[in-house]
C-alpha positions, 0 to 999 in steps of 0.5 A: 536751916543755917544762913549762907554767911554761916555756911560760908564761914564754916566752909572756910574754917573746914578748908583751913583745918583740913589743909592743916591736918593733912600737912601736920597730923596725917602721916599717910604717904598717899595724901602727901601732895593733896591740896584742898581747893575749896569746901562747900557746906550744905545749907543745913550744915550736915554735909561738907564737900571737900574738893581737892587736887593732886599734881599727878595725872595717873589714874592709879595715883588718883585712886591711891589718894582717894583711898588715903583720904577715905581712910583718914576721914574719921581722924579728920572729922574727930579733929574737926570736932576738937577745933570747931565750935559747932554742935555737929560736925558735918559728914565729909565727902572728898571730891577730886577737883579736875579744874586744873587738868581741864585748864591745862587741856584748854591751854594745850588746845590754844597752844596747838591753834597758835602753832598751826597758824 
């Protein structure tokens, strides 16, 4: 089992490399406006959960982005293998980060409270 410091460094490196790949190497229009918000690596460095956000609130856009990321997973993992100096590249899981939408919802509720005063 790897130590937490090593897992944290690997997560930062994966976040930087995946963001760079999405901008420069992947030409799929479905993943053009994807922002990588954070990465969590399991303690044994076998699984990387990559959290992403998109600007659109539409369910159809979320599905398209998820499909685009799923299609690009092999290329991303292969490129990570070339860029990172670790024995085994973790399995990648892309997860939609809803924190921005949740924050907007809370902000709307607060705004409505102030308007009713």
